[in-house]
SELOGU-465518 format. One line per field, with one value per residue (C-alpha): residue number from 1; residue in one letter; x, y, z. Coordinates in steps of 0.2 Angstrom, whole numbers, plus 5000, padded with zeros to 4 digits. Layout:
// SELOGU-465518
n: [NUM, ...]
res: [a, ...]
px: [X, ...]
py: [Y, ...]
pz: [Z, ...]
END
This chain:
// SELOGU-465518
n: [1, 2, 3, 4, 5, 6, 7, 8, 9, 10, 11, 12, 13, 14, 15, 16, 17, 18, 19, 20, 21, 22, 23, 24, 25, 26, 27, 28, 29, 30, 31, 32, 33, 34, 35, 36, 37, 38, 39, 40, 41, 42, 43, 44, 45, 46, 47, 48, 49, 50, 51, 52, 53, 54, 55, 56, 57, 58, 59, 60, 61, 62, 63, 64, 65, 66, 67, 68, 69, 70, 71, 72, 73, 74, 75, 76, 77, 78, 79, 80, 81, 82, 83, 84, 85, 86, 87, 88, 89, 90, 91, 92, 93, 94, 95, 96, 97, 98, 99, 100, 101, 102, 103, 104, 105, 106, 107, 108, 109, 110, 111, 112, 113, 114, 115, 116, 117, 118, 119, 120, 121, 122, 123, 124, 125, 126, 127, 128, 129, 130, 131, 132, 133, 134, 135, 136, 137, 138, 139, 140, 141, 142, 143, 144, 145, 146, 147, 148, 149, 150, 151, 152, 153, 154, 155, 156, 157, 158, 159, 160, 161, 162, 163, 164, 165, 166, 167, 168, 169, 170, 171, 172, 173, 174, 175, 176, 177, 178, 179, 180, 181, 182, 183, 184, 185, 186, 187, 188, 189, 190, 191, 192, 193, 194, 195, 196, 197, 198, 199, 200, 201, 202, 203, 204, 205, 206, 207, 208, 209, 210, 211, 212, 213, 214, 215, 216, 217, 218, 219, 220, 221, 222, 223, 224, 225, 226, 227, 228, 229, 230, 231, 232, 233, 234, 235, 236, 237, 238, 239, 240, 241, 242, 243, 244, 245, 246, 247, 248, 249, 250, 251, 252, 253, 254, 255, 256, 257, 258, 259, 260, 261, 262, 263, 264, 265, 266, 267, 268, 269, 270, 271, 272, 273, 274, 275, 276, 277, 278, 279, 280, 281, 282, 283, 284, 285, 286, 287, 288, 289, 290, 291, 292, 293, 294, 295, 296, 297, 298, 299, 300, 301, 302, 303, 304, 305, 306, 307, 308, 309, 310, 311, 312, 313, 314, 315, 316, 317, 318, 319, 320, 321, 322, 323, 324, 325, 326, 327, 328, 329, 330, 331, 332, 333, 334, 335, 336, 337, 338, 339, 340, 341, 342, 343, 344, 345, 346, 347, 348, 349, 350, 351, 352, 353, 354, 355, 356, 357, 358, 359, 360, 361, 362, 363, 364, 365, 366, 367, 368, 369, 370, 371, 372, 373, 374, 375, 376, 377, 378, 379, 380, 381, 382, 383, 384, 385, 386, 387, 388, 389, 390, 391, 392, 393, 394, 395, 396, 397]
res: [m, f, a, i, v, v, a, s, i, t, s, l, i, t, l, a, s, i, f, y, f, i, a, a, l, w, s, a, r, s, f, m, r, r, r, g, a, i, a, d, f, a, p, g, v, s, v, l, k, s, l, k, g, f, d, p, g, m, y, e, a, f, a, s, h, c, r, q, q, y, a, g, d, y, e, l, l, f, g, v, a, s, p, d, d, p, a, v, a, a, v, e, r, l, k, v, e, f, p, e, r, e, i, r, l, i, v, c, p, e, k, f, g, l, n, g, k, v, s, n, l, a, q, m, a, p, q, g, r, h, e, y, l, i, v, n, d, s, d, i, h, v, s, p, r, y, l, g, r, i, m, a, g, f, s, n, p, e, r, g, k, t, v, g, m, v, t, a, p, y, r, g, i, a, h, g, t, l, g, s, k, m, e, a, l, g, i, a, t, d, f, f, p, g, v, l, t, a, m, k, l, d, r, g, i, r, f, g, l, g, s, t, l, a, v, s, r, e, a, l, a, a, a, g, g, f, e, a, l, v, n, s, l, a, d, d, y, e, l, g, a, r, i, a, n, a, g, f, a, v, v, l, s, r, e, v, v, a, t, s, v, p, a, y, r, m, g, e, f, f, a, h, q, l, r, w, a, r, a, v, r, d, s, r, k, l, g, y, a, g, l, v, v, t, f, g, i, p, w, a, v, l, n, c, i, a, c, g, f, d, l, p, s, l, a, l, l, s, l, t, v, l, a, r, v, s, v, a, l, s, v, g, v, g, i, l, d, d, r, q, v, l, r, d, l, w, l, l, p, l, r, d, f, c, a, l, w, v, w, i, w, s, f, a, g, n, s, i, t, w, r, g, e, e, f, l, l, r, d, g, k, l, v, r, a, e, q, g, q, r, h, r, a, q, g, p, e]
px: [5000, 5014, 5022, 5005, 5003, 5021, 5019, 5003, 5011, 5027, 5017, 5007, 5021, 5030, 5017, 5015, 5034, 5032, 5018, 5030, 5044, 5032, 5026, 5044, 5048, 5032, 5038, 5056, 5048, 5038, 5053, 5063, 5049, 5047, 5057, 5071, 5069, 5079, 5078, 5089, 5088, 5104, 5101, 5115, 5117, 5126, 5132, 5132, 5144, 5144, 5160, 5167, 5183, 5192, 5191, 5204, 5191, 5184, 5194, 5190, 5172, 5175, 5185, 5170, 5160, 5173, 5173, 5155, 5149, 5136, 5131, 5126, 5136, 5139, 5150, 5156, 5153, 5162, 5156, 5166, 5162, 5180, 5196, 5206, 5195, 5206, 5195, 5201, 5216, 5207, 5197, 5212, 5220, 5204, 5207, 5223, 5220, 5203, 5207, 5194, 5180, 5172, 5176, 5173, 5177, 5164, 5168, 5152, 5155, 5136, 5128, 5110, 5105, 5111, 5113, 5130, 5128, 5111, 5118, 5131, 5120, 5109, 5124, 5131, 5114, 5114, 5131, 5126, 5125, 5112, 5092, 5095, 5105, 5111, 5115, 5124, 5135, 5154, 5157, 5146, 5154, 5145, 5146, 5152, 5134, 5126, 5122, 5113, 5103, 5098, 5093, 5084, 5071, 5065, 5061, 5043, 5029, 5025, 5006, 5002, 5014, 5030, 5045, 5053, 5065, 5074, 5083, 5094, 5097, 5113, 5123, 5137, 5155, 5160, 5178, 5183, 5176, 5159, 5150, 5154, 5149, 5132, 5128, 5131, 5121, 5107, 5107, 5105, 5094, 5082, 5082, 5081, 5068, 5059, 5060, 5053, 5038, 5033, 5035, 5023, 5011, 5010, 5010, 5025, 5040, 5038, 5054, 5072, 5087, 5103, 5113, 5106, 5094, 5092, 5080, 5073, 5076, 5057, 5054, 5066, 5058, 5041, 5047, 5054, 5073, 5086, 5084, 5068, 5079, 5093, 5087, 5081, 5091, 5083, 5084, 5085, 5068, 5060, 5066, 5057, 5042, 5040, 5043, 5030, 5017, 5021, 5013, 5029, 5032, 5047, 5055, 5067, 5081, 5086, 5104, 5113, 5127, 5139, 5143, 5157, 5153, 5166, 5175, 5164, 5167, 5152, 5149, 5149, 5138, 5125, 5126, 5123, 5109, 5101, 5103, 5096, 5082, 5077, 5076, 5065, 5054, 5051, 5049, 5038, 5029, 5015, 5027, 5040, 5029, 5025, 5043, 5039, 5034, 5051, 5062, 5055, 5070, 5071, 5052, 5053, 5067, 5058, 5043, 5053, 5059, 5042, 5034, 5048, 5056, 5041, 5038, 5026, 5038, 5053, 5043, 5039, 5056, 5061, 5048, 5054, 5072, 5067, 5057, 5070, 5085, 5076, 5072, 5090, 5096, 5083, 5086, 5103, 5111, 5097, 5094, 5109, 5121, 5130, 5141, 5144, 5128, 5133, 5150, 5140, 5123, 5128, 5127, 5109, 5102, 5114, 5111, 5092, 5093, 5104, 5090, 5077, 5085, 5090, 5071, 5064, 5077, 5074, 5058, 5067, 5071, 5076, 5094, 5107, 5125, 5131, 5147, 5153, 5140, 5125, 5107, 5089, 5076, 5059, 5047, 5062, 5070, 5088, 5089, 5107, 5105, 5110, 5095, 5084, 5088, 5086, 5069, 5064, 5071, 5061, 5044, 5030, 5029]
py: [4999, 5012, 5009, 5012, 5029, 5034, 5028, 5038, 5054, 5055, 5051, 5067, 5078, 5071, 5075, 5091, 5095, 5090, 5103, 5115, 5113, 5116, 5132, 5138, 5133, 5143, 5157, 5156, 5158, 5173, 5182, 5179, 5185, 5201, 5215, 5223, 5242, 5252, 5270, 5286, 5288, 5291, 5301, 5304, 5288, 5285, 5267, 5262, 5248, 5243, 5234, 5223, 5214, 5210, 5193, 5190, 5193, 5208, 5221, 5215, 5217, 5235, 5239, 5232, 5246, 5258, 5254, 5258, 5264, 5276, 5291, 5300, 5305, 5292, 5291, 5276, 5277, 5264, 5263, 5255, 5255, 5257, 5265, 5250, 5238, 5228, 5235, 5251, 5248, 5242, 5258, 5268, 5258, 5260, 5279, 5279, 5266, 5275, 5295, 5298, 5291, 5299, 5287, 5291, 5282, 5285, 5279, 5275, 5275, 5274, 5257, 5258, 5240, 5222, 5223, 5232, 5233, 5243, 5253, 5258, 5262, 5273, 5284, 5283, 5288, 5307, 5309, 5303, 5317, 5310, 5306, 5288, 5275, 5259, 5246, 5229, 5217, 5220, 5205, 5208, 5208, 5218, 5221, 5238, 5242, 5238, 5255, 5258, 5243, 5245, 5263, 5260, 5251, 5267, 5275, 5268, 5265, 5247, 5242, 5260, 5263, 5273, 5262, 5263, 5249, 5239, 5224, 5211, 5191, 5185, 5169, 5162, 5160, 5144, 5142, 5125, 5116, 5104, 5117, 5131, 5122, 5116, 5134, 5140, 5127, 5130, 5150, 5145, 5130, 5132, 5149, 5160, 5148, 5150, 5170, 5168, 5157, 5168, 5183, 5175, 5170, 5188, 5196, 5205, 5205, 5213, 5210, 5214, 5203, 5209, 5208, 5224, 5236, 5251, 5264, 5282, 5292, 5296, 5278, 5274, 5288, 5281, 5263, 5271, 5273, 5261, 5265, 5255, 5240, 5240, 5224, 5214, 5199, 5199, 5217, 5216, 5206, 5218, 5234, 5229, 5223, 5240, 5249, 5238, 5241, 5260, 5260, 5259, 5246, 5235, 5229, 5214, 5218, 5207, 5212, 5197, 5201, 5188, 5185, 5176, 5161, 5157, 5140, 5134, 5117, 5107, 5113, 5132, 5128, 5120, 5135, 5148, 5138, 5136, 5155, 5159, 5146, 5154, 5172, 5167, 5157, 5173, 5184, 5173, 5162, 5155, 5154, 5145, 5131, 5128, 5125, 5107, 5104, 5111, 5095, 5085, 5071, 5068, 5065, 5053, 5044, 5042, 5036, 5023, 5016, 5015, 5007, 4994, 5002, 4996, 5002, 5017, 5024, 5021, 5031, 5044, 5046, 5047, 5061, 5070, 5071, 5076, 5091, 5096, 5095, 5105, 5119, 5119, 5120, 5133, 5146, 5141, 5141, 5150, 5166, 5167, 5161, 5149, 5137, 5130, 5122, 5110, 5105, 5102, 5094, 5077, 5086, 5091, 5076, 5078, 5096, 5094, 5081, 5094, 5107, 5095, 5093, 5111, 5116, 5103, 5108, 5126, 5123, 5116, 5133, 5152, 5153, 5158, 5161, 5176, 5184, 5173, 5178, 5169, 5177, 5172, 5177, 5184, 5188, 5192, 5203, 5200, 5197, 5193, 5175, 5180, 5193, 5179, 5168, 5181, 5185, 5166, 5164, 5180, 5173, 5184, 5202]
pz: [5000, 5004, 4988, 4978, 4987, 4984, 4967, 4964, 4973, 4962, 4947, 4949, 4954, 4939, 4926, 4934, 4932, 4913, 4912, 4920, 4909, 4894, 4902, 4904, 4886, 4881, 4892, 4884, 4867, 4872, 4880, 4864, 4852, 4862, 4852, 4863, 4867, 4854, 4857, 4857, 4874, 4884, 4900, 4913, 4923, 4941, 4942, 4961, 4966, 4986, 4990, 5003, 5000, 4984, 4973, 4958, 4944, 4951, 4944, 4926, 4931, 4936, 4918, 4909, 4916, 4910, 4891, 4889, 4871, 4879, 4870, 4887, 4902, 4917, 4932, 4942, 4961, 4973, 4990, 5006, 5024, 5027, 5018, 5023, 5013, 5000, 4985, 4988, 4980, 4964, 4963, 4963, 4950, 4940, 4941, 4934, 4919, 4914, 4917, 4904, 4916, 4932, 4945, 4963, 4979, 4993, 5012, 5019, 5039, 5045, 5047, 5045, 5046, 5045, 5025, 5024, 5004, 5006, 5020, 5008, 4994, 5005, 5008, 4989, 4981, 4987, 4981, 4962, 4950, 4939, 4939, 4934, 4946, 4940, 4955, 4951, 4961, 4961, 4951, 4937, 4919, 4906, 4887, 4879, 4875, 4893, 4897, 4881, 4881, 4899, 4898, 4882, 4894, 4902, 4884, 4882, 4894, 4898, 4898, 4900, 4916, 4918, 4918, 4935, 4935, 4922, 4928, 4918, 4915, 4920, 4918, 4930, 4926, 4935, 4944, 4943, 4959, 4958, 4968, 4958, 4941, 4949, 4954, 4937, 4930, 4942, 4938, 4919, 4918, 4934, 4942, 4925, 4917, 4934, 4931, 4915, 4919, 4933, 4923, 4911, 4923, 4931, 4914, 4918, 4931, 4947, 4955, 4952, 4949, 4958, 4942, 4937, 4946, 4936, 4944, 4942, 4958, 4956, 4957, 4971, 4981, 4979, 4984, 5001, 4996, 5001, 5019, 5018, 5014, 5027, 5035, 5020, 5013, 4995, 4994, 4974, 4974, 4988, 4978, 4962, 4972, 4980, 4964, 4955, 4971, 4969, 4951, 4940, 4928, 4929, 4914, 4910, 4897, 4884, 4888, 4898, 4910, 4918, 4937, 4944, 4955, 4968, 4968, 4982, 4992, 4993, 5010, 5005, 4990, 5001, 5012, 4999, 4991, 5007, 5009, 4993, 4995, 5012, 5004, 4990, 5002, 5013, 4997, 4987, 4998, 4987, 4972, 4983, 4987, 4970, 4966, 4971, 4953, 4945, 4951, 4938, 4936, 4955, 4957, 4941, 4947, 4964, 4954, 4944, 4962, 4968, 4953, 4951, 4936, 4925, 4908, 4911, 4925, 4913, 4898, 4912, 4916, 4898, 4895, 4909, 4906, 4887, 4894, 4907, 4894, 4882, 4894, 4899, 4881, 4877, 4890, 4896, 4879, 4868, 4879, 4891, 4878, 4893, 4883, 4901, 4900, 4886, 4896, 4911, 4906, 4914, 4930, 4928, 4938, 4953, 4953, 4953, 4967, 4977, 4973, 4980, 4996, 4998, 4995, 5008, 5021, 5018, 5027, 5042, 5051, 5047, 5049, 5037, 5035, 5026, 5025, 5039, 5052, 5057, 5056, 5057, 5044, 5049, 5034, 5024, 5037, 5044, 5063, 5072, 5078, 5095, 5096, 5090, 5103, 5117, 5110, 5111, 5129, 5135, 5127, 5121, 5128]
END
């Protein structure tokens, strides 16, 4: 009886997974058919980068922002909490190598909340000269036409609304280890297909991706500014959601950027995936529960085991693998142009089993590790672990 129940449940979830993969392919096709924004729109832009520490590939990421073929004026603002931060030397080198660019280093001594990145941004934004701001992570590599293509997204209203934010797809650059390869593979074949499907179901995107958060000051002010996010873990998601709730449109650009994925050991990979999963869980609760149908290959394998590897279960597994690989190639290679997907496609089943385990384990608690510190999540807000423990010990007020 137990085997029959498990077989029935896994069969239903696997069939739902196949329908999800079909929806992801449909969403990818719709995204590809959408015309990219082309406009002679080149306002002044302040690019804000909040820094903490320095990684070897970071300087080239900085330099890619200095090689922009942009018709308008732009400046690069780098924010650090301390003048002793290792990233300061890279910024000074950048000033020497690109004297034609306006590059400023801003020391941000105040700590407004637990999210140090956003705390820096809140202190940097008032010092930017321009009406439009672009925030992206320190390891983001961009093409020479990045600014022009991103800013073109503001040129036309979207569904009758003024565009308040433009965000961008991204692919991961893996660095050798199994954990790094699996994270990059997940971004290209799982995360971004989910973004496209959510965008299709919601008839538009209502959140931001940390690869690029381009905003107008008007929309940022309407969303409460960076100050409203100083204790948020998923600050990129929440900023986009706040801008959408304020009545502005959020646009997903066709411009793809690249992020450097650290050479994670497996323990570090799982810790990062768990932090990411719990951030999504708190940001998009119903959507996160629905992710149960996105782990098609693990459910199909479990169905085969429960059914004794009979012919129908093997046929269902074959269909699932075909649909899953189709999504991986269509989105990962076709949209993101991530050639690593072809190299690492054989890791897809292992990556999906790990993702299912992380999804299940994410419901088991609220603790995360971020930048070497322990935190608790409460409705998407960061709380220091020791504060949460004291609160539980004291009980309700």
